[in-house]
C-alpha positions, 0 to 999 in steps of 0.5 A, spaced: 942 783 390 938 789 386 936 784 381 933 779 386 929 784 389 927 787 382 925 780 381 921 779 387 917 785 386 915 783 379 914 776 382 909 779 387 905 783 382 904 777 378 902 773 384 897 778 386 894 779 379 894 771 378 891 770 385 887 776 386 890 777 393 893 784 395 900 784 392 903 787 399 902 781 402 907 777 397 912 783 398 912 783 405 913 775 405 919 776 400 922 782 404 922 777 410 925 772 406 930 776 403 932 780 409 932 775 414 935 769 410 939 772 405 942 779 408 942 776 415 938 782 418 934 781 425 926 781 425 927 788 429 932 791 424 927 789 418 921 792 421 925 798 423 926 799 415 919 799 414 916 806 412 911 806 417 909 814 416 909 813 408 904 806 409 900 809 414 898 815 409 897 811 403 893 806 407 889 812 410 888 816 403 886 809 400 881 808 405 878 815 404 877 814 397 874 807 397 869 809 403 867 815 398 866 811 392 863 805 396 858 810 400 856 814 393 859 820 395 864 821 389 858 819 385 853 824 388 859 829 387 859 828 380 852 828 379 851 834 383 856 837 378 853 835 372 846 837 375 849 844 376 851 845 369 845 842 366 842 849 363 849 851 361 853 845 358 858 850 356 860 851 363 862 844 365 869 844 362 870 850 366 867 846 372 871 840 371 878 845 370 876 848 377 875 841 380 882 839 377 886 845 380 883 845 387 888 840 389 892 847 390 889 848 396 892 842 399 899 844 397 900 851 401 900 852 408 896 858 409 891 861 404 895 867 403 900 863 399 894 860 394 894 866 390 901 866 388 901 859 388 896 859 382 899 865 379 906 861 378 902 855 376 899 859 370 905 863 368 904 869 372 910 869 376 916 873 375 920 868 371 914 867 366 911 861 363 917 858 360 923 859 364 928 854 366 924 850 370 919 849 365 924 846 360 927 842 365 921 838 367 918 838 360 925 834 358 924 830 364 917 828 363 916 828 356 916 821 355 911 820 360 906 825 357 907 822 350 906 815 352 900 817 356 897 822 351 898 816 346 895 811 351 888 815 352 886 815 345 881 811 342 887 808 337 890 805 343 884 802 346 882 799 339 889 796 339 888 793 346 881 790 344 884 787 338 889 783 342 887 775 344 885 774 351 891 770 352 896 775 350 893 781 354 892 777 360 900 775 360 901 783 358 897 786 363 902 784 369 908 786 365 905 793 364 903 794 371 910 792 373 913 797 368 908 803 371 910 801 378 918 801 376 917 808 372 913 811 378 918 809 383 924 811 379 921 818 378 920 818 385 927 816 387 930 820 382 927 827 384 929 831 390 922 834 391 917 829 393 910 832 390 906 827 394 901 832 397 898 828 402 905 828 406 903 835 408 898 832 413 
């Protein structure tokens, strides 16, 4: 049954890519078919398994960023940041760094925790920068980091562009499915969910 569910997810991704229809609609259809006709679940039981709170958070966040992209807010913010650093171009990396770590504001429940939280991020906590947790997470995420670094280089982009159109069109859904499965595996394996939006 597990293999069947994974195959259904893979087929949903492929169908979504081919038809340009949201993959979630295909997943809902497969969930109904597998749950009601193969597992003998009632419709109410199937709906009860739906992660309503998780889906609401994902939908709300997606709408938030899509509205910000469509109405030009993100473009305006990035343009304002570039304009503010026009006379001091050397400050732009530091400005981008500050923007990148600003997510820590959402990770704490009150601002009194922000200082220690940022200190722990940069190795100023009691255990130092390289403690047992550092090496644990390094071992856990090293393959992902290596793959991400390799994929972000011009060499990877050049190799991808050299592929025939027929090949990369067939390979793209497979790569997306692999990313989906790896992301799901990391979340399921973790005892702590780092998704900050669940705090709201």
